[in-house]
N, C-alpha and C positions, 0 to 999 in steps of 0.2 A: 390554520389558514384556509379561508374560504376558497372553494373551487380547486383545492389540491387534488389532482386526478388520481393520486395513489389511494385515496379513501375509497373510491369506487372499486379499484383493483382489490384492495384488502377485503372489502365487504363481499365481493363476488367470490373470492377465493375461500372465504369463511363458509359461505353457503355450500360451495362445491366440495371442499375438503374436510369440513368438520361436521356440518349438519346433514350432508347426504347420507341417508339411511338411518338417521337418528329418529327416536320416537317423539312425535309431536303431541303435546298434551295441552290443548287449548283452554281447559277449564281450571288448571292450576299450574303453579310454578314448580320447577325442579330445584331442589336445594343443593346448589353447587358449593364446593369447598371455597373457603375465603380466598385462597390463591387465585382461583378461577375468577371470582367476582372482581378482585383487584385488577387483574389483567384486562378483563372485559370492560371494566369501567373506563380505562384509558383508551382502549380500542374504540369504544362507542363515542368517547369525547372527540377523538380525532375524526371519526367518520361524520359526526354531527356538525362539528365546526366547519368541515369542508362542504357542508350542504347536502350530505347524503342521509338516508334514513337509517337510524340506529338499528342494530340487530336485536331482536326480541329473543335473546338466547335462553332466558329462564323457562320458556315454554317447551324447551327441547331437553330430552335426556340423551346426551351424546357421550361418546367414548372419549375420555379425557386424553387418552394417548394421541388422538387426532389433533386435539388442541395443542398438545405439547409439540408435535411435529410442525403444526402451523406456526407456532410462536418462533420456532427455530428457523423457519423458512421465509420469514417476512422479507428479508433482503432479496431472496430468490424471486418472490412475487414481483418486486419492483423491477428486477432485471428482466424477467420474462415478459413483462407488460409493455416494454418499450415499443415493440413493433406495432401495437394497436393504439398507441397514444398519438394524438394529432401533433403535439409539440411538448417539449420539456423546457423547464426553466430551472436554473440552479436554486432559486428560492424555494422550489418544492422540496428539494433534497435536504435543505437546512431549516425547514419548518420546525418551530419549537415544539409543536404538538407531535410531529413525527418523531423528533428526538425523544420526547417523553414516552412515546409509544414503545420505541426500541428499549428504552430503559426499563419500562414496565415488563416487556418481554424478557429481559435479562433477569429481573427479579422473580418473574414467574418460573422460569426454568430452574432457578436456584431453589425456589420453594418446592419444586418437584423432585429435588435430589433423592435418588434411590427409591422413588415411589411409583414412577410411571414408566411404562414401556420396557425398554431394555435396562432400566435401573441406572441410567447414566447420572453422573454427579459432576457438578461444576463448582468452580471457585473463582468468582469475578475479581478477587483481589490478588490473584497469582501474578508474580512478576515475570520479567523477561528471563529466559534461559540463554546464557551466553556460552558459546563453545569456541575453543581455540582449534583452528583447523591446520592439519599437517598435510600439505599437498606434495610432499617429496616424491611420492610414487604416482602422482597424477590424481585427478578428481575421482576416477573410478575406484581407486584404492585408498582414497583419503581417509584419515583417521580424525576423530573429533574427541576432544577431552573437555569436560566442564571447566570453565575458567576459574582458576584458583589464584594465579599470580597476578600482579599488577601490570596493566597494559603500559607499555613504554611510550611516553610522549615524544621521545627522540627517534622513534622508528616510524616508517610509513605503515599505516594501518588501514586495512579495508574491512569495513563492517557490512555484512550482508543482512539487511533488515528484511526478514521474510514474514509473510502473514500466516505461516503455518500454525495451526493448532493441532499438534501431533504429540504422541507420547515422547517425553523427553529422554529418549534413549539414543545412544550413538548409532544404532542400526537405523532408526527412523530418520534421524537428522541426515545421515549419509544418503539414504534413499531419496529424500526430498530435495536436498541440495544437488545431487547428481541429476535428478529428473528435471530440475529447474535450470541449472546453470550449464549442464551438458559440456560443451567444448569451450565455453567462454573463459575458463580459468586455465586453459592450456598455454601457459606462459611461464618461463623460469623466474620472472620477477616475483611471483607469488611464493617462490621457494627461497630466493636469495635476498630480496629487497623489501618485501611487504609481508607483514603479519596479517593473517586473514581470520576474521571472527564471524561466526554465524549467530544471529540474534533472532529469537522468535518467542511467541507465547506457547506454552504447553497446552495440551488438549483440555485441561481443566478450565481454561478461560473460555467462557461461552461465546458463541458466535454473535449473539445479540449484544453482549457487552462490548465486543470489539467494534461492531457497527455503530453503536452509540458513540464510542470514542472517535470514530472516523467522521461522523456527522458533526460532532462538536468541533472537531479540528477544522472542518470546512467552514463552519460558521464563525468560530472565534480563533481564526488561524494565527494571529500574531502573538497571542498571549496564553492560549490554553495548553495545559498539559495535565496528565493523570499522575497520581501518586507513584505509579509504577515507573513512569518516565523519570521522575525525580530520583527515585532509587537507582535507576540505571546510571544516571549521570553521577550521582554520589559515589557509586561503586566503581565506575570505570573511567570517568572523564575529568574528575577534579584536578588531577595532576597536570592536565593540559592547560588549565586556567591559571594556576598559581601554586606556590609551595605552601604546605602547612595550613591549608584551608580548614577553618573550624566553623561549623554551622550551629546555630542554636536550635531550640525545639521547634521554632517556627521556620526553620530552614533558611534563615538569614545569616549572611556572613558576619561573624563577630571578629575574626582575625584571619590574616593571610599575608604571605610574603609575595608581593607582585613580581612578575617578570618584566623585563623591558618590553616595549611595544614590539620590537623586532622579534624577540624570543616568543612572545605570545602568538604573533602571526605565523611564525615558523611551526610552533606546536600545532596550531589549528590546521596548517597545511598538511599535517600528518594524519588528519581525519578525512578519509574518503569513504563515501557510503554508496552502496548499490541497494536499492529498495524495489521490491516487487509488490504491486497492487496495494493492499492496505498497509503493507510494511512501510510505504512512503509516508503515510499519515503518522505512523509510529515514530519514524525517524524525525519527521518535522517537529513533533512535540518534544522529543529529546533535545533537539537543537534549540527549541524555545527555552528549555531549562538551562542549557549551556550558556545561552546569551544572557538570560536573567542573572545568573550567578556572576558571569563576567562583568556585567554592567555595574554590579555592586562594588567591584574592586577597581575598575578602570573607568576613565572618562569615556563618553559615548563615541568620540571619534576613534579612539584606540580599539574599543570593543567592536565597532562597526567594521573597521579595516581587518580585524582578526577573523571575525565570523565569516567574512566574504571569502576567506581562504579555504573554508570547508567546502568540499565538492560533493554533490549528490547527483548520481545518475539513477534514473528510475525507469520502470516499465509498467504499463497498465494503470497509471495514475498521474494525471496532469497536475502541474503546480497548483497549490491551494490558493495562490494569489499571484498578481502580475508583477509584484515587487517583493523579492525574497531577500533575506539577509545573506544567505549562503549563495554559492554558485552551482551551476549544474547543467546537465543535458538530460532531457526527459523524452524517452522513446515511446512510440506506440505505432501500431499498424491497423489499417482498416481497409475494407473493400471500397473500391472507388464509388460504386453506386450506393453503398451503405444500406442496401436493401434490408439486410437482416441484423443491423446493428452488431457487427461482429466484434466490436470492442465495447461491450455493454456497460462496464463499470466506469470507463472514462466518460462516456456519454451521459451516464446517470449522475455523476458527481459534478460535472461542469459542462453543461450542454453548450453554452455560448462559446467557450474557448474551444471545445471539441469541434464545433462547426467552423471556427476560424482557421483551425490548423490542419484539418484532415485534407488528404490529397484529393485531387480531382483528375478528370481525364486529360486536362491540359497541363498537368504537372509532370515533372520528371518522376522516376520511380520513388523519389523521396522529396520532402519539402522541409527546409530548415527555416524556422522562425525565431526571432529574437524577442524576448520579453522586454517590457519597458525599462526594467532595471539594468539592461545591457549586459548582464552576467549570466543569464539563464537562457537556454535554447530549447526549443521543442523540435525534435526530428521525427517526422511522421513518414512512415513507409507505406507504399501500396501493398496491400495484402495479396500474396500469391494465390493463384487458383488452386494449386495443390502444394501441400507441404509434406515432405518425406525426409527421413533421416535414417542412418544406420545405427542400430542398437544391437550389440552383441552379434555383429556381422549379419543381422537381418534387417531388411527394409521395413520401416514402420511409417504409416501415414497418419496425419492428424485429420480427423473427420468430424469432430464434435462441432455443434452449431455456433459456438462462440470462440472459434480457434484464433480469432484476432487477439484474444486475451492470453493466449498460450505463449509462455516464454520461449518455446522452441522456435518461434518466428525469428528471434535474433540470437539465441544462445547456441545454435548449432547450424552448420551449413545445410541448406535445402537442396536435395539432389535434383530437384526440378528447376533450380534457378542457376543459370550459367554464371552470373556475376556474384551472387551472394553478397551484395553490397551491405545489406542490413546486418548480417552477422559480422562481416569484417570490420565495419565501422564501430559497431558496439564493442567488439573485442578490443579494438584499438583505443577507444575512449576509456574503457575500463582500466586497461593497463597503463595508459599515459597518466590518467588522473591518480591512480594508485601510487605512482612513484613521485607525486607532488607537482606534476604539470598543472597549470591553471590557464584560464582564458582560452584563446583560440588554439593554444598549443596542444590541448587534449585531442584536437581533431587532426593533428599531424599524422599522416599515414606513412608507413615505412616504404622505402623504395622497392622492397621485394614484393609488394602487393601487385596484383595483375594490372596490366595496362588498361584493361576495360574498367576496372575499379578506380584507377587513378584518374581517368578521363571523367567518369561519372562523378567522382568526388569533387573535382575541380569545377565542374558545371554547377553542381548543387551549391557549393560554397559561394559561387558567384551570384546565386539567386537568393541570398539571405534577405528576408523581409522582416520588417518590424511589425509587431502586433500592436494595434492601436486600441 
């Protein structure tokens, strides 16, 4: 795409982070490996198409370890560049040439497996890892077991779709879920009434591959899914759709025993999702698969009514479109003046919607907006000046530059916030939706909540606005 500002960003970063200190040989070309040539071909195609000068990299003998790190950090360059860009448009983030560049980056790091730097290896075809969570002793002492049994369509189920690329060990899953969810799962419903599952990609899945999937999800949001998403649904959600489903080699339904329309809707009401950051794109694609298979068995009206019973709450990732098949509430926080783009990925993925829904000085501490589908809400919170919480009886503060993206904004009480409305309403929505409440009922707060929060909540609900 011509004039895509990220081309200039990537070119500048290449000169700074790859070619700085490299040997320049103006009279002849350096013979780089084929994997380097392939990646650089796509990088220069993106840069040139956008109207920038291609990089004459063959005249440099550079350390390939630097190129390896550069390829892994492309999304980081996009994130870090936002404060110097005059404006952003969603079309820049879903540029076909940009998507092709991230795909080339993914292929490059795969080609480097075990050869560059710290000898990291990747597998872009690795599937989701699903863990059954036992919260009987609380989140701090939670146990996680790799899922082996069939998930019950008759039980309430909460699926935590996380973007983590971590070692698929119980210790690491425990650590990351605890650091992310903190006090949000402190509720007996997750012991007595709701089965909780953690879903993530293991570390073998390259960052570039995941970003490619995210960008394709933003661009082809209604129909796109990856083979891994299909496998997740086949392994975990088919029993929600119908009995005895049989798929052919093309993954088309060849036989099934349908449920009644009421039973189908009831089953889908037992699917509740919380997703964080890129995990929201992963969940969205899995729901695309769920709908596609459902549509092959039932008429469209029945399928549409059922999929609307699935509820998704998210943080750090606004809806991929303004009319979604499922229902949900999507949370984010941002500084009022937005000086440093404290929620960088929300802004990056969907700048126009980001601008429509962020809070301003004239708003309450939160703003609740309704998407045109009438079933999805965006709840934006003003970002606190300071965020602190107690961990192991010690006070910790969040100080990193993009802490608007940090889940701790809503997953744990902030010691510097008297009302802690953000945490309380998130915890309420998560619990209410997990036990099958839908529509405005998920926003019902308990009478035991503080008077300040009750008043604030009633005022915010009265200020619901439509997004046009």
